[in-house]
N, C-alpha and C positions, 0 to 999 in steps of 0.2 A: 369067675368074676366074684362068685361068693368068698371063695378063699381070699381073693386080693382085698375085698372090704374088711374082712376078719383081720388080715395083716394090717391094714391102715389103721383100724379101730385099736389094735393093741399097739401099734407103734405111738399113736397119739395119746394112749393112756400112760403107756411108760414114760414119754417125754413130759407128760405133765406131772408125773408124780415127783415131788422135791422131798428129797430125804434131808432133814434138818440135822444139825450137828450140836454136841453137846462138848464143851470144853472145862476141864477143871484146871485150877492153877493153885499153887502154894506162894504165899506171899513171903519175902524175905526181910524186907524193911518197909517203913513208912515215913514219909514227910509230909508236913503240912503248911501250907501258905493261907494267911488270913488278912482280911482286909479289916482296916479300922483307923483309929487315931483321929486327930482333928480334921483331916482332910478326906477320910474314908479311903485311904490309898493302901495299895497292897504292901504288906510287910516284907519281911526276909523268909525264906524257907526255913523250916525248923532244922534242927540236927537230925540226922536219920536214926530212927528207931528201930531196933531189931523186931520183927513180928514173925509169927508162925499162923497165919490165917489160911482158911481156904475159901477160894473163889470160885463159884460156878457161872458159865455163860451157856444158857440153854436156848438154843433158838427154836425147838419143839414148842417151848412155852413162852418165848419172848420176854425171857427174864434173866438177870443178873442178880445174884446173891453173893454178899460177902459175909462170911461166917466169923464176924468179930463177937466181942462179948455181947453186945447186942446186934443181932442178925439183921443186916440191912438188905432189904429186897428192893429189886428196882424192875419196873415193867418197861420193857423196851417199846417205845412209840412209833420210833423211826430210825431207821438205817440210813446214816450219812454217807454220801460218796467217799470211797477210800481215797486218801492223800497218799502220794509218794513224793517224796524229795531225794536229794543226794544222801542225805543221813537219816531219813526217817520214813517209815511206812506207818501209816495212820487209820485205824478204824475206829469210827466214832458212832454213837447211839445217843439220841434224845430218849431219856428216861423221866419216870416219876418213880419217888421211893413210896414206903408204905404209907407215909404221911401227906402224900400229895405234892410235895415239894419236887419242882423241876430240876433235872440235873443233866449234865452231859458226861457220859462214859467214854473214854478214849483209851482203846489198847494202842500203845506206841512201840514199835520195835525200833530199837536205836543201831542203826547199821554200822555207824563208826564207833561203837563201843561193843565190840564183839556181840551183836545182835542181842543185847540186853532188852528185856521186855518189861514194859511199866504199863500199870494201870492208873489213869488219872480219872478223878471223879470231880466235876467241876459245878460248884454251887455258886449262890450269888455272893457270899461273903466268905468261903473257904475253899480251897482245893486240897484234896488229898492225894497223894501220889505213891503208890505200892509198887515197889520192885517185886515181880512175878515171875514164876517158872512154871510151865506147863507141866502137869502130872499126867504121866501115862501109865495105863494100868496092863 
């Protein structure tokens, strides 16, 4: 009976342990969408600009970091339910940046575009869209 209790304890301990993951990405391009004008409407997406930045998604520390000229730190506050459509697979997170501004980060896999992956950073008046590739070591 003692061995059984020990086995149950180990099983519960092992099943309760969660191993968070860390992902690294490299950006290849950036497009920007801004709100403004007379009626505060969304404009048009900018022309894609070639970029070579690194992005880190760390579930151990609940953070997302974009290593641009000015490093952007985002604290993940909430993980939203995964969305899946015929053309997209979307993983989104509610975040706050280092200045306390609210943002939503979405990693979108475009199934109909040869599984192209994009990172969208949504703010009140601007949206950044990075084309990204996962970096494997």
